[in-house]
Structures are given as C-alpha cells and as structure tokens.
C-alpha positions as a Markdown table, in Angstrom:
| # | Residue | x | y | z |
|---|---|---|---|---|
| 1 | Met | 95.6 | 81.2 | 63.9 |
| 2 | Val | 98.7 | 79.3 | 63.0 |
| 3 | Asp | 101.9 | 81.4 | 63.0 |
| 4 | Ala | 102.6 | 82.3 | 59.4 |
| 5 | Thr | 106.3 | 81.5 | 59.9 |
| 6 | Arg | 105.6 | 77.9 | 60.6 |
| 7 | Ala | 105.3 | 76.6 | 57.0 |
| 8 | Leu | 105.5 | 72.9 | 57.8 |
| 9 | Tyr | 102.4 | 71.1 | 59.0 |
| 10 | Arg | 103.1 | 69.3 | 62.1 |
| 11 | Gly | 100.5 | 67.2 | 63.8 |
| 12 | Arg | 100.5 | 64.7 | 66.7 |
| 13 | Phe | 98.7 | 62.0 | 68.5 |
| 14 | Ala | 98.9 | 62.2 | 72.2 |
| 15 | Pro | 97.2 | 59.2 | 74.0 |
| 16 | Ser | 97.3 | 58.5 | 77.7 |
| 17 | Pro | 98.7 | 55.1 | 78.6 |
| 18 | Thr | 95.7 | 54.0 | 80.6 |
| 19 | Gly | 94.9 | 51.0 | 78.5 |
| 20 | Pro | 94.9 | 49.6 | 74.9 |
| 21 | Leu | 93.6 | 51.6 | 71.9 |
| 22 | His | 90.0 | 51.0 | 71.0 |
| 23 | Leu | 88.0 | 52.0 | 67.9 |
| 24 | Gly | 87.4 | 55.5 | 69.0 |
| 25 | Ser | 91.1 | 56.2 | 69.7 |
| 26 | Leu | 92.1 | 54.6 | 66.4 |
| 27 | Leu | 89.7 | 56.9 | 64.6 |
| 28 | Thr | 91.4 | 59.9 | 66.2 |
| 29 | Ala | 94.9 | 58.6 | 65.5 |
| 30 | Phe | 94.1 | 57.9 | 61.9 |
| 31 | Ala | 92.3 | 61.2 | 61.3 |
| 32 | Ser | 95.3 | 63.1 | 62.7 |
| 33 | Tyr | 97.7 | 61.0 | 60.7 |
| 34 | Leu | 95.8 | 61.5 | 57.4 |
| 35 | Asp | 95.5 | 65.2 | 58.0 |
| 36 | Ala | 99.3 | 65.5 | 58.5 |
| 37 | Arg | 100.4 | 63.2 | 55.7 |
| 38 | Ser | 97.9 | 64.6 | 53.1 |
| 39 | Ala | 99.6 | 68.0 | 53.8 |
| 40 | Gln | 103.1 | 66.5 | 53.4 |
| 41 | Gly | 103.6 | 67.2 | 57.0 |
| 42 | Glu | 105.0 | 65.5 | 60.0 |
| 43 | Trp | 103.1 | 63.4 | 62.5 |
| 44 | Trp | 104.5 | 63.0 | 66.1 |
| 45 | Leu | 103.6 | 60.6 | 68.9 |
| 46 | Arg | 103.5 | 61.9 | 72.4 |
| 47 | Ile | 102.6 | 59.7 | 75.4 |
| 48 | Glu | 100.8 | 61.7 | 78.0 |
| 49 | Asp | 101.9 | 59.8 | 81.1 |
| 50 | Leu | 102.2 | 62.7 | 83.4 |
| 51 | Asp | 99.4 | 61.3 | 85.6 |
| 52 | Ala | 101.5 | 58.3 | 86.8 |
| 53 | Pro | 98.7 | 56.9 | 89.1 |
| 54 | Arg | 96.4 | 56.3 | 86.1 |
| 55 | Ala | 99.1 | 54.8 | 83.8 |
| 56 | Val | 98.8 | 51.1 | 83.1 |
| 57 | Arg | 102.0 | 49.1 | 83.0 |
| 58 | Gly | 102.9 | 48.1 | 79.4 |
| 59 | Ala | 100.1 | 50.3 | 77.9 |
| 60 | Ala | 102.5 | 52.8 | 76.2 |
| 61 | Asp | 104.3 | 49.9 | 74.4 |
| 62 | Asp | 101.0 | 48.4 | 73.4 |
| 63 | Ile | 99.9 | 51.7 | 71.9 |
| 64 | Arg | 103.1 | 51.9 | 69.8 |
| 65 | Arg | 102.7 | 48.3 | 68.6 |
| 66 | Thr | 99.0 | 48.9 | 67.7 |
| 67 | Leu | 99.8 | 52.1 | 65.7 |
| 68 | Glu | 102.6 | 50.4 | 63.8 |
| 69 | Gly | 100.4 | 47.4 | 63.1 |
| 70 | His | 98.0 | 49.7 | 61.4 |
| 71 | Gly | 100.7 | 51.4 | 59.3 |
| 72 | Leu | 100.8 | 54.6 | 61.3 |
| 73 | Val | 104.4 | 55.5 | 61.6 |
| 74 | Trp | 105.5 | 58.6 | 63.5 |
| 75 | Asp | 108.4 | 61.1 | 62.9 |
| 76 | Arg | 111.1 | 61.7 | 65.5 |
| 77 | Glu | 111.4 | 60.1 | 68.9 |
| 78 | Val | 108.4 | 59.5 | 71.1 |
| 79 | Val | 108.0 | 62.2 | 73.7 |
| 80 | Gln | 106.8 | 61.2 | 77.2 |
| 81 | Thr | 105.3 | 64.0 | 79.3 |
| 82 | Arg | 106.7 | 62.6 | 82.6 |
| 83 | Asp | 110.1 | 63.9 | 81.4 |
| 84 | Arg | 108.9 | 67.4 | 80.9 |
| 85 | Val | 107.9 | 68.6 | 84.4 |
| 86 | Asp | 110.6 | 71.4 | 84.3 |
| 87 | Arg | 108.9 | 72.9 | 81.3 |
| 88 | Tyr | 105.5 | 73.0 | 83.0 |
| 89 | Thr | 107.1 | 74.6 | 86.1 |
| 90 | Val | 108.5 | 77.4 | 84.0 |
| 91 | Ala | 105.1 | 78.1 | 82.5 |
| 92 | Leu | 103.5 | 78.1 | 86.0 |
| 93 | Glu | 106.1 | 80.6 | 87.1 |
| 94 | Arg | 105.3 | 82.9 | 84.1 |
| 95 | Leu | 101.6 | 82.8 | 84.9 |
| 96 | Ala | 102.4 | 83.7 | 88.5 |
| 97 | Gln | 104.6 | 86.5 | 87.6 |
| 98 | Ala | 101.8 | 87.9 | 85.5 |
| 99 | Gly | 99.5 | 87.9 | 88.5 |
| 100 | Leu | 97.2 | 85.3 | 86.9 |
| 101 | Thr | 97.3 | 82.5 | 89.5 |
| 102 | Tyr | 96.4 | 81.8 | 93.1 |
| 103 | Arg | 96.3 | 78.9 | 95.5 |
| 104 | Cys | 93.0 | 77.1 | 96.0 |
| 105 | Ser | 92.2 | 74.7 | 98.9 |
| 106 | Cys | 88.7 | 73.8 | 97.8 |
| 107 | Ser | 87.9 | 70.1 | 97.6 |
| 108 | Arg | 85.3 | 68.6 | 95.3 |
| 109 | Ser | 83.0 | 68.1 | 98.3 |
| 110 | Gln | 83.2 | 71.7 | 99.3 |
| 111 | Leu | 82.3 | 72.8 | 95.8 |
| 112 | Gly | 79.3 | 70.5 | 95.9 |
| 113 | Gly | 79.6 | 69.3 | 92.3 |
| 114 | Ala | 79.6 | 72.9 | 90.9 |
| 115 | Thr | 80.5 | 73.0 | 87.2 |
| 116 | Val | 81.6 | 76.6 | 87.4 |
| 117 | Tyr | 84.2 | 77.5 | 90.0 |
| 118 | Pro | 82.7 | 80.4 | 92.1 |
| 119 | Gly | 86.0 | 82.0 | 93.0 |
| 120 | Thr | 86.0 | 80.9 | 96.6 |
| 121 | Cys | 89.8 | 81.2 | 97.1 |
| 122 | Arg | 90.5 | 84.1 | 94.8 |
| 123 | Asn | 91.2 | 86.6 | 97.5 |
| 124 | Arg | 92.1 | 84.4 | 100.4 |
| 125 | Gly | 95.9 | 84.7 | 100.0 |
| 126 | Ile | 96.5 | 80.9 | 100.5 |
| 127 | Thr | 100.2 | 80.1 | 100.8 |
| 128 | Asp | 99.9 | 76.3 | 101.4 |
| 129 | Val | 102.2 | 74.7 | 98.7 |
| 130 | His | 100.0 | 71.6 | 98.8 |
| 131 | Ala | 96.9 | 73.5 | 97.6 |
| 132 | Ala | 96.0 | 73.6 | 93.9 |
| 133 | Val | 96.8 | 76.5 | 91.6 |
| 134 | Arg | 94.1 | 78.2 | 89.6 |
| 135 | Val | 94.4 | 80.7 | 86.8 |
| 136 | Arg | 92.2 | 83.9 | 86.8 |
| 137 | Val | 90.0 | 84.2 | 83.7 |
| 138 | Asp | 87.8 | 87.2 | 84.8 |
| 139 | Ala | 85.4 | 87.9 | 81.9 |
| 140 | Ala | 87.4 | 86.4 | 79.2 |
| 141 | Ser | 85.5 | 85.4 | 76.0 |
| 142 | Ile | 87.2 | 82.9 | 73.8 |
| 143 | Gly | 86.1 | 82.0 | 70.3 |
| 144 | Phe | 87.7 | 80.0 | 67.5 |
| 145 | Val | 86.7 | 78.2 | 64.3 |
| 146 | Asp | 87.1 | 74.5 | 64.5 |
| 147 | Arg | 87.8 | 72.9 | 61.1 |
| 148 | Ile | 85.1 | 70.3 | 61.7 |
| 149 | Gln | 82.8 | 71.6 | 64.4 |
| 150 | Gly | 82.7 | 75.2 | 63.1 |
| 151 | Leu | 82.5 | 78.3 | 65.3 |
| 152 | Val | 83.0 | 77.6 | 69.0 |
| 153 | Arg | 82.7 | 80.4 | 71.7 |
| 154 | Gln | 82.9 | 80.1 | 75.4 |
| 155 | Glu | 82.5 | 82.7 | 78.1 |
| 156 | Leu | 85.2 | 81.4 | 80.5 |
| 157 | Gly | 84.1 | 83.4 | 83.6 |
| 158 | Arg | 80.5 | 82.5 | 83.3 |
| 159 | Glu | 80.8 | 78.9 | 81.9 |
| 160 | Val | 84.0 | 77.6 | 83.5 |
| 161 | Gly | 85.4 | 80.0 | 86.1 |
| 162 | Asp | 89.0 | 80.1 | 87.2 |
| 163 | Phe | 90.4 | 76.7 | 86.3 |
| 164 | Val | 93.1 | 74.5 | 87.8 |
| 165 | Val | 96.6 | 74.5 | 86.2 |
| 166 | Leu | 98.4 | 72.6 | 89.0 |
| 167 | Arg | 96.5 | 69.9 | 90.9 |
| 168 | Arg | 96.6 | 69.4 | 94.7 |
| 169 | Asp | 98.8 | 66.4 | 94.2 |
| 170 | Gly | 101.5 | 68.5 | 92.5 |
| 171 | Ile | 100.7 | 67.2 | 89.0 |
| 172 | Pro | 100.4 | 69.9 | 86.3 |
| 173 | Ala | 96.9 | 69.9 | 84.9 |
| 174 | Tyr | 96.1 | 68.7 | 81.4 |
| 175 | Gln | 95.1 | 72.2 | 80.3 |
| 176 | Leu | 98.6 | 73.6 | 81.0 |
| 177 | Ala | 100.6 | 70.5 | 80.0 |
| 178 | Val | 99.1 | 70.2 | 76.6 |
| 179 | Val | 99.6 | 73.8 | 75.8 |
| 180 | Val | 103.3 | 73.7 | 76.8 |
| 181 | Asp | 103.9 | 70.5 | 74.9 |
| 182 | Asp | 102.2 | 71.6 | 71.7 |
| 183 | Ala | 104.0 | 74.9 | 71.8 |
| 184 | Asp | 107.4 | 73.3 | 72.5 |
| 185 | Gln | 106.9 | 70.8 | 69.7 |
| 186 | Asp | 105.8 | 73.6 | 67.3 |
| 187 | Ile | 102.5 | 71.7 | 66.6 |
| 188 | Thr | 100.6 | 73.5 | 63.9 |
| 189 | Asp | 97.5 | 71.4 | 63.8 |
| 190 | Val | 95.7 | 69.5 | 66.5 |
| 191 | Val | 93.2 | 66.8 | 65.4 |
| 192 | Arg | 91.6 | 65.1 | 68.4 |
| 193 | Gly | 88.3 | 63.8 | 69.8 |
| 194 | Ala | 85.3 | 66.1 | 70.2 |
| 195 | Asp | 85.2 | 65.2 | 73.9 |
| 196 | Leu | 88.0 | 67.7 | 74.3 |
| 197 | Leu | 86.3 | 70.5 | 72.4 |
| 198 | Asp | 85.1 | 72.3 | 75.5 |
| 199 | Asn | 88.7 | 72.3 | 76.8 |
| 200 | Thr | 90.0 | 74.2 | 73.8 |
| 201 | Pro | 88.9 | 77.8 | 75.0 |
| 202 | Arg | 90.8 | 77.3 | 78.2 |
| 203 | Gln | 93.9 | 76.2 | 76.3 |
| 204 | Leu | 93.6 | 79.2 | 74.0 |
| 205 | Phe | 93.4 | 81.4 | 77.0 |
| 206 | Leu | 96.7 | 79.9 | 78.3 |
| 207 | Tyr | 98.3 | 80.3 | 74.8 |
| 208 | Asp | 97.5 | 84.0 | 75.0 |
| 209 | Ala | 98.6 | 84.4 | 78.6 |
| 210 | Leu | 101.9 | 82.7 | 77.9 |
| 211 | Gly | 102.5 | 84.6 | 74.6 |
| 212 | Leu | 102.4 | 81.5 | 72.5 |
| 213 | Ala | 101.1 | 80.9 | 69.0 |
| 214 | Pro | 98.1 | 78.4 | 69.1 |
| 215 | Pro | 97.6 | 75.6 | 66.5 |
| 216 | Arg | 94.5 | 75.1 | 64.4 |
| 217 | His | 92.0 | 72.7 | 65.8 |
| 218 | Ala | 89.8 | 70.0 | 64.3 |
| 219 | His | 87.7 | 67.9 | 66.6 |
| 220 | Val | 86.6 | 64.6 | 65.2 |
| 221 | Pro | 83.2 | 63.1 | 66.3 |
| 222 | Leu | 83.1 | 60.5 | 69.0 |
| 223 | Val | 82.3 | 56.9 | 68.3 |
| 224 | Ile | 79.1 | 56.1 | 70.3 |
| 225 | Asp | 78.3 | 52.6 | 71.5 |
| 226 | Ala | 74.9 | 50.9 | 71.4 |
| 227 | His | 74.1 | 52.4 | 74.8 |
| 228 | Gly | 74.7 | 56.0 | 73.7 |
| 229 | Glu | 78.0 | 56.3 | 75.5 |
| 230 | Lys | 81.3 | 57.2 | 73.9 |
| 231 | Leu | 83.7 | 54.3 | 73.4 |
| 232 | Ser | 86.4 | 54.6 | 76.1 |
| 233 | Lys | 88.4 | 52.6 | 78.5 |
| 234 | Gln | 86.0 | 53.5 | 81.2 |
| 235 | Thr | 83.1 | 51.9 | 79.3 |
| 236 | Phe | 85.3 | 48.8 | 78.6 |
| 237 | Ala | 85.6 | 49.4 | 74.9 |
| 238 | Glu | 87.0 | 46.4 | 73.1 |
| 239 | Arg | 90.7 | 46.7 | 72.2 |
| 240 | Ile | 91.8 | 47.0 | 68.6 |
| 241 | Asp | 93.2 | 43.8 | 67.1 |
| 242 | Thr | 96.0 | 44.4 | 64.7 |
| 243 | Ala | 95.2 | 41.0 | 63.0 |
| 244 | Ser | 92.3 | 42.9 | 61.5 |
| 245 | Ala | 94.2 | 46.1 | 60.8 |
| 246 | Ala | 93.1 | 46.7 | 57.2 |
| 247 | Ala | 89.4 | 46.1 | 58.1 |
| 248 | Asn | 89.7 | 48.4 | 61.2 |
| 249 | Leu | 91.1 | 51.2 | 59.0 |
| 250 | Leu | 88.3 | 50.8 | 56.4 |
| 251 | Arg | 85.7 | 51.0 | 59.1 |
| 252 | Val | 87.3 | 54.1 | 60.5 |
| 253 | Leu | 87.4 | 55.7 | 57.1 |
| 254 | Gln | 83.6 | 55.0 | 56.7 |
| 255 | Leu | 83.0 | 56.6 | 60.1 |
| 256 | Leu | 85.0 | 59.6 | 59.0 |
| 257 | Gly | 82.9 | 60.1 | 55.9 |
| 258 | Gln | 85.7 | 59.2 | 53.5 |
| 259 | Ser | 83.9 | 56.5 | 51.4 |
| 260 | Pro | 86.7 | 54.0 | 50.7 |
| 261 | Glu | 86.6 | 52.2 | 47.4 |
| 262 | Pro | 85.0 | 48.7 | 47.5 |
| 263 | Ala | 88.2 | 47.2 | 46.0 |
| 264 | Leu | 90.1 | 48.1 | 49.2 |
| 265 | Thr | 88.3 | 45.3 | 51.2 |
| 266 | Ala | 90.9 | 42.9 | 49.9 |
| 267 | Ala | 93.8 | 45.4 | 50.1 |
| 268 | Ala | 96.8 | 45.3 | 52.5 |
| 269 | Val | 97.2 | 47.8 | 55.3 |
| 270 | Asp | 99.8 | 49.9 | 53.5 |
| 271 | Asp | 97.6 | 50.1 | 50.4 |
| 272 | Val | 94.6 | 51.3 | 52.5 |
| 273 | Val | 96.8 | 53.9 | 54.2 |
| 274 | Arg | 98.1 | 55.2 | 50.8 |
| 275 | Trp | 94.6 | 55.5 | 49.4 |
| 276 | Ala | 93.4 | 57.2 | 52.5 |
| 277 | Ile | 96.2 | 59.8 | 52.4 |
| 278 | Ala | 95.6 | 60.6 | 48.7 |
| 279 | Asn | 91.9 | 60.9 | 49.2 |
| 280 | Trp | 91.6 | 62.6 | 52.6 |
| 281 | Arg | 89.0 | 65.3 | 52.8 |
| 282 | Val | 88.5 | 66.8 | 56.2 |
| 283 | Glu | 85.4 | 68.7 | 55.0 |
| 284 | Arg | 83.7 | 65.3 | 54.7 |
| 285 | Val | 84.1 | 64.4 | 58.3 |
| 286 | Pro | 80.7 | 64.6 | 60.1 |
| 287 | Arg | 80.3 | 66.7 | 63.2 |
| 288 | Val | 78.4 | 63.9 | 64.9 |
| 289 | Leu | 78.4 | 60.1 | 64.4 |
| 290 | Arg | 74.7 | 59.4 | 64.4 |
| 291 | Leu | 75.0 | 55.6 | 64.0 |
| 292 | Pro | 76.5 | 53.4 | 66.7 |
| 293 | Pro | 79.4 | 51.1 | 65.8 |
| 294 | Leu | 78.7 | 47.5 | 64.8 |
| 295 | Val | 78.9 | 44.9 | 67.5 |
| 296 | Gly | 82.4 | 43.5 | 67.9 |
| 297 | Thr | 85.0 | 46.1 | 66.8 |
| 298 | Gly | 87.9 | 43.5 | 66.6 |
C-alpha cells in the first residue's frame, strides 16, 4: 500500500545498460511513462549500472537518446546506481543489526541447481567477508494485489528460501538495491515487466524488514517472439529505431490493449504521446500477450 502522505504519483523506468532498448523494453518504458503522466505525476529515469561487468560501453547514453527520440522525457537528473553503494551498505547494516542476515559460502555447483535455498549456511557462523550475504525469511508469506496481474502470493520459505542481498563479488543484489533506490526516490508506483513479478514478494519482505513504505506495482506482459521466448538482449532482440518512433509507439499501444485511433498512423511522435496520455487505461492492459510480435520490430 502506498503511504497516504505521498500524494504525488512518482514513477520510474530503471533499465540496465547491457545493450540497446528493444520492443519489450520500450513497451515497459511507455507503460510506466503513461501511467505517471496520466496521473499528472513525475517520471524518473534510473540507470541500474551497479553490475559493472555486465554494462556495455555507451549503452546508457543510447538508452537516453532512444527514450528522447520516442518523446519520453524524464523529470530530474538521471540517477546511476553505481553512485549509491553507500546507501546499500547502510541497508545491509540495518538488516544485520536486526539479526536477519548471515554469510553464505555456497556455490551454484554446490547447490546443484536448486531453485529453493535449503539453508545450508544458516547456522554455520561463516565470517569470511568474501562470502555472500543472505537474508532469513523463515516462514514468511507475502501477498499483494498487482494492478495488472491481480492477486499474487508467495511462501518465501517454501518457494524461495533465504535469498542473497550481497553477492560473493561484493555487489549488492538487485533485490536489495531496487528497494533502497525506490524508497530513497519516494517512488509511489512501479510499472515494469512481468518477468520481475516473482521478485516482488522478496522486495516487499525487505521493505517491511527495513521499515519502508512499498510502492504499488503493475507488471506489464512480456513481448514474446516467434519462438515463444521473451524479447531480450540475451535472445538478440532487434534494437528500436528512433526513425520509426511514432510507428513503434503505436505498435506498443496496441500490445498494451489501448486501441489507438487509425488517424494516428500519420501523426507525429508528440501527438501520439499526447493521445496516449489522455486515453491511458491500465485496466485494458492484458495479463499475457498471446500473439507474437510481427517480424522486424524496427
């Protein structure tokens, strides 16, 4: 539930600079932008570049140019997570002081591909500073109502187990960083891809453990390619071409169930964006995109 004292809607788009934006990432960006602007709210851009080994040189600037080329203009200065390590350290210390964390030396091979962490290191008292840090979840049951996907419930102990908040390489885990970032920026609404839906209960657990007010969530459906895989950099999804920005936005609106007017096919980018803001209806967004995208997302 959003803190009642936070009257202003504040949303964000937080891509990782691991490559150019593709149709799926544009869909997420546009949905979050429309949800914010239709509520007369702010929309912030945050570059999640904490994982330096995965960052691609020039990708962050390319993301900015692509968003601007599609008429998506953010408020305030762009935040880069690599500059916020001190904030994550403070959060880790608070979790430790509450007795919720412990060091874990388990490697992936030792876990044998297990999807639920079995608690191997819970009571081993590991002090190696190069070991990962996990947070204890015990029998926590987390539920929330997603604005698109509906009721979501997860039994953390049975379905996930104690999860990592600091990696073995010393990089704060995504689950912790995103909670600290959204709380520090006073984000009221998170609109993002459904591939992150299963992560949300873990993040809500951390919001509660850190005494922070969580945002509302809306997880937009993934864009699936002809092979049944989500569009991503890993599947070599084609980059978005700003020369076709208006057409790209119209295609995304159709995928989001917004039914843009036929007259918009000849409209400029700014006109498409204005129409989309005025006519945005989150309740029309499908939970699943059943049809694959057309060949050539240009």
